[in-house]
SEFIZA-3560 file (N, C-alpha, C; in Angstrom, 3 decimals):
REM SEFIZA-3560
<numar><xx>-27.840</xx><yy>-5.334</yy><zz>15.209</zz><atom>N</atom></numar>
<numar><xx>-28.523</xx><yy>-4.619</yy><zz>16.267</zz><atom>CA</atom></numar>
<numar><xx>-29.889</xx><yy>-5.240</yy><zz>16.524</zz><atom>C</atom></numar>
<numar><xx>-30.474</xx><yy>-5.753</yy><zz>15.463</zz><atom>N</atom></numar>
<numar><xx>-31.784</xx><yy>-6.370</yy><zz>15.616</zz><atom>CA</atom></numar>
<numar><xx>-31.712</xx><yy>-7.573</yy><zz>16.552</zz><atom>C</atom></numar>
<numar><xx>-30.663</xx><yy>-8.367</yy><zz>16.407</zz><atom>N</atom></numar>
<numar><xx>-30.505</xx><yy>-9.542</yy><zz>17.270</zz><atom>CA</atom></numar>
<numar><xx>-30.316</xx><yy>-9.115</yy><zz>18.727</zz><atom>C</atom></numar>
<numar><xx>-29.580</xx><yy>-8.035</yy><zz>18.948</zz><atom>N</atom></numar>
<numar><xx>-29.364</xx><yy>-7.546</yy><zz>20.313</zz><atom>CA</atom></numar>
<numar><xx>-30.669</xx><yy>-7.058</yy><zz>20.926</zz><atom>C</atom></numar>
<numar><xx>-31.481</xx><yy>-6.362</yy><zz>20.149</zz><atom>N</atom></numar>
<numar><xx>-32.776</xx><yy>-5.872</yy><zz>20.645</zz><atom>CA</atom></numar>
<numar><xx>-33.687</xx><yy>-7.049</yy><zz>20.975</zz><atom>C</atom></numar>
<numar><xx>-33.682</xx><yy>-8.057</yy><zz>20.115</zz><atom>N</atom></numar>
<numar><xx>-34.518</xx><yy>-9.237</yy><zz>20.375</zz><atom>CA</atom></numar>
<numar><xx>-34.059</xx><yy>-9.957</yy><zz>21.635</zz><atom>C</atom></numar>
<numar><xx>-32.756</xx><yy>-10.036</yy><zz>21.851</zz><atom>N</atom></numar>
<numar><xx>-32.234</xx><yy>-10.692</yy><zz>23.054</zz><atom>CA</atom></numar>
<numar><xx>-32.608</xx><yy>-9.901</yy><zz>24.300</zz><atom>C</atom></numar>
<numar><xx>-32.495</xx><yy>-8.579</yy><zz>24.225</zz><atom>N</atom></numar>
<numar><xx>-32.898</xx><yy>-7.751</yy><zz>25.363</zz><atom>CA</atom></numar>
<numar><xx>-34.374</xx><yy>-7.941</yy><zz>25.697</zz><atom>C</atom></numar>
<numar><xx>-35.207</xx><yy>-7.967</yy><zz>24.670</zz><atom>N</atom></numar>
<numar><xx>-36.645</xx><yy>-8.168</yy><zz>24.887</zz><atom>CA</atom></numar>
<numar><xx>-36.905</xx><yy>-9.551</yy><zz>25.477</zz><atom>C</atom></numar>
<numar><xx>-36.191</xx><yy>-10.564</yy><zz>25.005</zz><atom>N</atom></numar>
<numar><xx>-36.366</xx><yy>-11.925</yy><zz>25.530</zz><atom>CA</atom></numar>
<numar><xx>-35.918</xx><yy>-12.017</yy><zz>26.986</zz><atom>C</atom></numar>
<numar><xx>-34.938</xx><yy>-11.194</yy><zz>27.378</zz><atom>N</atom></numar>
<numar><xx>-34.449</xx><yy>-11.178</yy><zz>28.760</zz><atom>CA</atom></numar>
<numar><xx>-35.325</xx><yy>-10.344</yy><zz>29.684</zz><atom>C</atom></numar>
<numar><xx>-36.366</xx><yy>-9.723</yy><zz>29.130</zz><atom>N</atom></numar>
<numar><xx>-37.297</xx><yy>-8.960</yy><zz>29.955</zz><atom>CA</atom></numar>
<numar><xx>-37.050</xx><yy>-7.467</yy><zz>29.999</zz><atom>C</atom></numar>
<numar><xx>-36.074</xx><yy>-6.974</yy><zz>29.203</zz><atom>N</atom></numar>
<numar><xx>-35.819</xx><yy>-5.532</yy><zz>29.175</zz><atom>CA</atom></numar>
<numar><xx>-36.954</xx><yy>-4.851</yy><zz>28.425</zz><atom>C</atom></numar>
<numar><xx>-37.496</xx><yy>-3.745</yy><zz>28.948</zz><atom>N</atom></numar>
<numar><xx>-38.606</xx><yy>-3.067</yy><zz>28.270</zz><atom>CA</atom></numar>
<numar><xx>-38.137</xx><yy>-2.325</yy><zz>27.010</zz><atom>C</atom></numar>
<numar><xx>-38.284</xx><yy>-2.954</yy><zz>25.870</zz><atom>N</atom></numar>
<numar><xx>-37.899</xx><yy>-2.344</yy><zz>24.591</zz><atom>CA</atom></numar>
<numar><xx>-39.123</xx><yy>-1.599</yy><zz>24.055</zz><atom>C</atom></numar>
<numar><xx>-39.074</xx><yy>-0.269</yy><zz>24.150</zz><atom>N</atom></numar>
<numar><xx>-40.209</xx><yy>0.556</yy><zz>23.718</zz><atom>CA</atom></numar>
<numar><xx>-39.946</xx><yy>1.155</yy><zz>22.344</zz><atom>C</atom></numar>
<numar><xx>-40.999</xx><yy>1.662</yy><zz>21.714</zz><atom>N</atom></numar>
<numar><xx>-40.846</xx><yy>2.322</yy><zz>20.408</zz><atom>CA</atom></numar>
<numar><xx>-39.973</xx><yy>3.571</yy><zz>20.529</zz><atom>C</atom></numar>
<numar><xx>-40.069</xx><yy>4.271</yy><zz>21.664</zz><atom>N</atom></numar>
<numar><xx>-39.251</xx><yy>5.466</yy><zz>21.877</zz><atom>CA</atom></numar>
<numar><xx>-37.764</xx><yy>5.087</yy><zz>21.946</zz><atom>C</atom></numar>
<numar><xx>-37.479</xx><yy>3.993</yy><zz>22.601</zz><atom>N</atom></numar>
<numar><xx>-36.108</xx><yy>3.508</yy><zz>22.682</zz><atom>CA</atom></numar>
<numar><xx>-35.593</xx><yy>3.100</yy><zz>21.294</zz><atom>C</atom></numar>
<numar><xx>-36.409</xx><yy>2.396</yy><zz>20.540</zz><atom>N</atom></numar>
<numar><xx>-35.998</xx><yy>1.953</yy><zz>19.203</zz><atom>CA</atom></numar>
<numar><xx>-35.800</xx><yy>3.126</yy><zz>18.248</zz><atom>C</atom></numar>
<numar><xx>-36.554</xx><yy>4.219</yy><zz>18.452</zz><atom>N</atom></numar>
<numar><xx>-36.409</xx><yy>5.387</yy><zz>17.582</zz><atom>CA</atom></numar>
<numar><xx>-35.041</xx><yy>6.038</yy><zz>17.763</zz><atom>C</atom></numar>
<numar><xx>-34.448</xx><yy>5.890</yy><zz>18.925</zz><atom>N</atom></numar>
<numar><xx>-33.131</xx><yy>6.482</yy><zz>19.202</zz><atom>CA</atom></numar>
<numar><xx>-31.981</xx><yy>5.524</yy><zz>18.912</zz><atom>C</atom></numar>
<numar><xx>-32.289</xx><yy>4.326</yy><zz>18.519</zz><atom>N</atom></numar>
<numar><xx>-31.280</xx><yy>3.307</yy><zz>18.290</zz><atom>CA</atom></numar>
<numar><xx>-30.888</xx><yy>3.298</yy><zz>16.814</zz><atom>C</atom></numar>
<numar><xx>-29.953</xx><yy>4.162</yy><zz>16.481</zz><atom>N</atom></numar>
<numar><xx>-29.477</xx><yy>4.250</yy><zz>15.102</zz><atom>CA</atom></numar>
<numar><xx>-28.026</xx><yy>4.694</yy><zz>15.101</zz><atom>C</atom></numar>
<numar><xx>-27.157</xx><yy>3.992</yy><zz>14.375</zz><atom>N</atom></numar>
<numar><xx>-25.758</xx><yy>4.411</yy><zz>14.306</zz><atom>CA</atom></numar>
<numar><xx>-25.552</xx><yy>5.649</yy><zz>13.449</zz><atom>C</atom></numar>
<numar><xx>-26.573</xx><yy>6.078</yy><zz>12.733</zz><atom>N</atom></numar>
<numar><xx>-26.440</xx><yy>7.229</yy><zz>11.840</zz><atom>CA</atom></numar>
<numar><xx>-26.251</xx><yy>8.536</yy><zz>12.595</zz><atom>C</atom></numar>
<numar><xx>-26.572</xx><yy>8.560</yy><zz>13.875</zz><atom>N</atom></numar>
<numar><xx>-26.460</xx><yy>9.803</yy><zz>14.634</zz><atom>CA</atom></numar>
<numar><xx>-25.054</xx><yy>10.059</yy><zz>15.161</zz><atom>C</atom></numar>
<numar><xx>-24.131</xx><yy>9.136</yy><zz>14.921</zz><atom>N</atom></numar>
<numar><xx>-22.775</xx><yy>9.280</yy><zz>15.427</zz><atom>CA</atom></numar>
<numar><xx>-21.815</xx><yy>9.579</yy><zz>14.288</zz><atom>C</atom></numar>
<numar><xx>-21.019</xx><yy>10.636</yy><zz>14.436</zz><atom>N</atom></numar>
<numar><xx>-20.089</xx><yy>11.053</yy><zz>13.390</zz><atom>CA</atom></numar>
<numar><xx>-18.932</xx><yy>10.085</yy><zz>13.203</zz><atom>C</atom></numar>
<numar><xx>-18.569</xx><yy>9.341</yy><zz>14.248</zz><atom>N</atom></numar>
<numar><xx>-17.398</xx><yy>8.477</yy><zz>14.143</zz><atom>CA</atom></numar>
<numar><xx>-17.678</xx><yy>7.170</yy><zz>13.407</zz><atom>C</atom></numar>
<numar><xx>-18.922</xx><yy>6.883</yy><zz>13.058</zz><atom>N</atom></numar>
<numar><xx>-19.244</xx><yy>5.666</yy><zz>12.319</zz><atom>CA</atom></numar>
<numar><xx>-19.246</xx><yy>5.990</yy><zz>10.834</zz><atom>C</atom></numar>
<numar><xx>-18.437</xx><yy>5.257</yy><zz>10.090</zz><atom>N</atom></numar>
<numar><xx>-18.256</xx><yy>5.507</yy><zz>8.667</zz><atom>CA</atom></numar>
<numar><xx>-18.851</xx><yy>4.342</yy><zz>7.880</zz><atom>C</atom></numar>
<numar><xx>-19.901</xx><yy>4.593</yy><zz>7.136</zz><atom>N</atom></numar>
<numar><xx>-20.557</xx><yy>3.541</yy><zz>6.373</zz><atom>CA</atom></numar>
<numar><xx>-19.975</xx><yy>3.371</yy><zz>4.973</zz><atom>C</atom></numar>
<numar><xx>-19.082</xx><yy>4.254</yy><zz>4.572</zz><atom>N</atom></numar>
<numar><xx>-18.538</xx><yy>4.198</yy><zz>3.221</zz><atom>CA</atom></numar>
<numar><xx>-17.302</xx><yy>3.309</yy><zz>3.121</zz><atom>C</atom></numar>
<numar><xx>-16.707</xx><yy>2.975</yy><zz>4.249</zz><atom>N</atom></numar>
<numar><xx>-15.515</xx><yy>2.154</yy><zz>4.226</zz><atom>CA</atom></numar>
<numar><xx>-14.269</xx><yy>2.925</yy><zz>3.830</zz><atom>C</atom></numar>
<numar><xx>-14.338</xx><yy>4.235</yy><zz>3.872</zz><atom>N</atom></numar>
<numar><xx>-13.183</xx><yy>5.079</yy><zz>3.548</zz><atom>CA</atom></numar>
<numar><xx>-12.691</xx><yy>5.730</yy><zz>4.827</zz><atom>C</atom></numar>
<numar><xx>-11.401</xx><yy>5.638</yy><zz>5.043</zz><atom>N</atom></numar>
<numar><xx>-10.827</xx><yy>6.188</yy><zz>6.265</zz><atom>CA</atom></numar>
<numar><xx>-9.670</xx><yy>7.102</yy><zz>5.914</zz><atom>C</atom></numar>
<numar><xx>-9.530</xx><yy>8.183</yy><zz>6.639</zz><atom>N</atom></numar>
<numar><xx>-8.438</xx><yy>9.126</yy><zz>6.420</zz><atom>CA</atom></numar>
<numar><xx>-7.537</xx><yy>9.106</yy><zz>7.646</zz><atom>C</atom></numar>
<numar><xx>-6.259</xx><yy>8.907</yy><zz>7.403</zz><atom>N</atom></numar>
<numar><xx>-5.280</xx><yy>8.918</yy><zz>8.475</zz><atom>CA</atom></numar>
<numar><xx>-4.307</xx><yy>10.048</yy><zz>8.204</zz><atom>C</atom></numar>
<numar><xx>-4.071</xx><yy>10.849</yy><zz>9.212</zz><atom>N</atom></numar>
<numar><xx>-3.136</xx><yy>11.960</yy><zz>9.078</zz><atom>CA</atom></numar>
<numar><xx>-1.838</xx><yy>11.543</yy><zz>9.755</zz><atom>C</atom></numar>
<numar><xx>-0.808</xx><yy>11.407</yy><zz>8.970</zz><atom>N</atom></numar>
<numar><xx>0.487</xx><yy>10.984</yy><zz>9.488</zz><atom>CA</atom></numar>
<numar><xx>1.290</xx><yy>12.208</yy><zz>9.889</zz><atom>C</atom></numar>
<numar><xx>1.838</xx><yy>12.214</yy><zz>11.095</zz><atom>N</atom></numar>
<numar><xx>2.640</xx><yy>13.367</yy><zz>11.512</zz><atom>CA</atom></numar>
<numar><xx>3.912</xx><yy>13.466</yy><zz>10.675</zz><atom>C</atom></numar>
<numar><xx>4.428</xx><yy>14.660</yy><zz>10.598</zz><atom>N</atom></numar>
<numar><xx>5.645</xx><yy>14.879</yy><zz>9.822</zz><atom>CA</atom></numar>
<numar><xx>6.794</xx><yy>14.079</yy><zz>10.423</zz><atom>C</atom></numar>
<numar><xx>7.621</xx><yy>13.527</yy><zz>9.554</zz><atom>N</atom></numar>
<numar><xx>8.772</xx><yy>12.741</yy><zz>10.012</zz><atom>CA</atom></numar>
<numar><xx>9.788</xx><yy>13.666</yy><zz>10.661</zz><atom>C</atom></numar>
<numar><xx>10.409</xx><yy>13.236</yy><zz>11.751</zz><atom>N</atom></numar>
<numar><xx>11.362</xx><yy>14.107</yy><zz>12.440</zz><atom>CA</atom></numar>
<numar><xx>12.664</xx><yy>14.308</yy><zz>11.671</zz><atom>C</atom></numar>
<numar><xx>12.885</xx><yy>13.534</yy><zz>10.652</zz><atom>N</atom></numar>
<numar><xx>14.122</xx><yy>13.639</yy><zz>9.876</zz><atom>CA</atom></numar>
<numar><xx>15.079</xx><yy>12.514</yy><zz>10.224</zz><atom>C</atom></numar>
<numar><xx>16.074</xx><yy>12.373</yy><zz>9.434</zz><atom>N</atom></numar>
<numar><xx>17.048</xx><yy>11.313</yy><zz>9.655</zz><atom>CA</atom></numar>
<numar><xx>18.233</xx><yy>11.832</yy><zz>10.446</zz><atom>C</atom></numar>
<numar><xx>18.813</xx><yy>10.955</yy><zz>11.233</zz><atom>N</atom></numar>
<numar><xx>19.998</xx><yy>11.348</yy><zz>11.979</zz><atom>CA</atom></numar>
<numar><xx>21.205</xx><yy>11.312</yy><zz>11.041</zz><atom>C</atom></numar>
<numar><xx>22.225</xx><yy>11.997</yy><zz>11.428</zz><atom>N</atom></numar>
<numar><xx>23.455</xx><yy>12.026</yy><zz>10.659</zz><atom>CA</atom></numar>
<numar><xx>24.120</xx><yy>10.653</yy><zz>10.734</zz><atom>C</atom></numar>
<numar><xx>24.612</xx><yy>10.158</yy><zz>9.617</zz><atom>N</atom></numar>
<numar><xx>25.246</xx><yy>8.850</yy><zz>9.594</zz><atom>CA</atom></numar>
<numar><xx>26.595</xx><yy>8.882</yy><zz>10.293</zz><atom>C</atom></numar>
<numar><xx>26.922</xx><yy>7.783</yy><zz>10.936</zz><atom>N</atom></numar>
<numar><xx>28.193</xx><yy>7.633</yy><zz>11.633</zz><atom>CA</atom></numar>
<numar><xx>29.308</xx><yy>7.432</yy><zz>10.613</zz><atom>C</atom></numar>
<numar><xx>30.435</xx><yy>8.028</yy><zz>10.889</zz><atom>N</atom></numar>
<numar><xx>31.605</xx><yy>7.842</yy><zz>10.032</zz><atom>CA</atom></numar>
<numar><xx>32.269</xx><yy>6.524</yy><zz>10.444</zz><atom>C</atom></numar>
<numar><xx>32.308</xx><yy>5.525</yy><zz>9.571</zz><atom>N</atom></numar>
<numar><xx>32.863</xx><yy>4.230</yy><zz>9.953</zz><atom>CA</atom></numar>
<numar><xx>34.376</xx><yy>4.266</yy><zz>10.191</zz><atom>C</atom></numar>
<numar><xx>35.042</xx><yy>5.353</yy><zz>9.831</zz><atom>N</atom></numar>
<numar><xx>36.494</xx><yy>5.462</yy><zz>9.983</zz><atom>CA</atom></numar>
<numar><xx>36.900</xx><yy>6.073</yy><zz>11.316</zz><atom>C</atom></numar>
<numar><xx>35.944</xx><yy>6.399</yy><zz>12.159</zz><atom>N</atom></numar>
<numar><xx>36.259</xx><yy>6.962</yy><zz>13.476</zz><atom>CA</atom></numar>
<numar><xx>35.786</xx><yy>6.000</yy><zz>14.552</zz><atom>C</atom></numar>
<numar><xx>36.327</xx><yy>6.176</yy><zz>15.753</zz><atom>N</atom></numar>
<numar><xx>35.924</xx><yy>5.338</yy><zz>16.881</zz><atom>CA</atom></numar>
<numar><xx>34.858</xx><yy>6.011</yy><zz>17.731</zz><atom>C</atom></numar>
<numar><xx>34.386</xx><yy>7.166</yy><zz>17.319</zz><atom>N</atom></numar>
<numar><xx>33.401</xx><yy>7.905</yy><zz>18.106</zz><atom>CA</atom></numar>
<numar><xx>32.063</xx><yy>7.187</yy><zz>18.074</zz><atom>C</atom></numar>
<numar><xx>31.403</xx><yy>7.190</yy><zz>19.217</zz><atom>N</atom></numar>
<numar><xx>30.095</xx><yy>6.556</yy><zz>19.343</zz><atom>CA</atom></numar>
<numar><xx>29.046</xx><yy>7.658</yy><zz>19.366</zz><atom>C</atom></numar>
<numar><xx>28.140</xx><yy>7.695</yy><zz>18.393</zz><atom>N</atom></numar>
<numar><xx>27.163</xx><yy>8.776</yy><zz>18.284</zz><atom>CA</atom></numar>
<numar><xx>26.133</xx><yy>8.783</yy><zz>19.388</zz><atom>C</atom></numar>
<numar><xx>25.834</xx><yy>7.639</yy><zz>19.977</zz><atom>N</atom></numar>
<numar><xx>24.766</xx><yy>7.624</yy><zz>20.980</zz><atom>CA</atom></numar>
<numar><xx>25.269</xx><yy>7.960</yy><zz>22.375</zz><atom>C</atom></numar>
<numar><xx>26.562</xx><yy>8.228</yy><zz>22.528</zz><atom>N</atom></numar>
<numar><xx>27.161</xx><yy>8.692</yy><zz>23.782</zz><atom>CA</atom></numar>
<numar><xx>26.889</xx><yy>7.753</yy><zz>24.959</zz><atom>C</atom></numar>
<numar><xx>26.806</xx><yy>6.465</yy><zz>24.727</zz><atom>N</atom></numar>
<numar><xx>26.557</xx><yy>5.561</yy><zz>25.835</zz><atom>CA</atom></numar>
<numar><xx>27.862</xx><yy>4.982</yy><zz>26.380</zz><atom>C</atom></numar>
<numar><xx>28.966</xx><yy>5.312</yy><zz>25.786</zz><atom>N</atom></numar>
<numar><xx>30.246</xx><yy>4.902</yy><zz>26.309</zz><atom>CA</atom></numar>
<numar><xx>30.667</xx><yy>3.503</yy><zz>25.910</zz><atom>C</atom></numar>
<numar><xx>29.904</xx><yy>2.849</yy><zz>25.084</zz><atom>N</atom></numar>
<numar><xx>30.238</xx><yy>1.491</yy><zz>24.658</zz><atom>CA</atom></numar>
<numar><xx>30.912</xx><yy>1.536</yy><zz>23.290</zz><atom>C</atom></numar>
<numar><xx>31.857</xx><yy>0.637</yy><zz>23.083</zz><atom>N</atom></numar>
<numar><xx>32.516</xx><yy>0.575</yy><zz>21.776</zz><atom>CA</atom></numar>
<numar><xx>32.481</xx><yy>-0.814</yy><zz>21.244</zz><atom>C</atom></numar>
//
């Protein structure tokens, strides 16, 4: 962030102390500094019933054999 602020100042952007006081990633909840992430996996819908290999029925009903 320091390099970005220096580049903005070099390009003529008015970088004030008030602006710098608000420039902190700590104010955002979605930034995680610990490197730990929690993912919630949805429940599995379950397995489909297996096809009986001794029949000619097609389980997906697409009409192909």
